[in-house]
C-alpha positions, 0 to 999 in steps of 0.5 A: 354889623355896625353900631347904631349912631346918634342919627339912627336913634334920632330916626327912631324918635322921628318915627315916633313923631310920625306915629303921633302925627298920624293920630292927630297929636302934636308930632313929637317922639322920643326914645331912650337908649341903654347899652345900645338898645331902645328900652323906652319910646313914646309919642305925644298922646295928650289928646287921646288920653285927655291927659296933659302929662302924656308927652313923648318924653314922659311916656318914654321915661315910664317905659324905660323905668319899667324895663330897668325896674328902676327910676334911675336912668343914669346909664341912658340917653334920651333922643327927642325930636323937640326941645323938652318943655319944663315939665319934661325937663323936670322928669329928665332931671329926676330920672337922672338921665345924663344925656339929652339930644333934641332935634329942634329948639322950641321957640315957645321956651325962650321966655322961660330960659331967660327967666331961669338964667 
């Protein structure tokens, strides 16, 4: 059996995005991988939860932290279908996630990136 690749993990994130789409949410999905295993996954649930913070990345981070019994995700990788927003970027930094892979840039973030630079 071959080891999963980055493309395989992104396919899992895309599966999560499809789950969001099927329930009428913004179709964004995320997975967190630790030592070759998915330990956190999520898709947007803002509308269903009526909670502005229920982004795919936040949900995946919460699940991964619960799995590891630690808020530090230093040995993990995050795969997400769209470039993380500012809120999710802050959560990624605070969780000490060292690797981020996203499928597409978010053009809505361009003005913020210019301001940060």
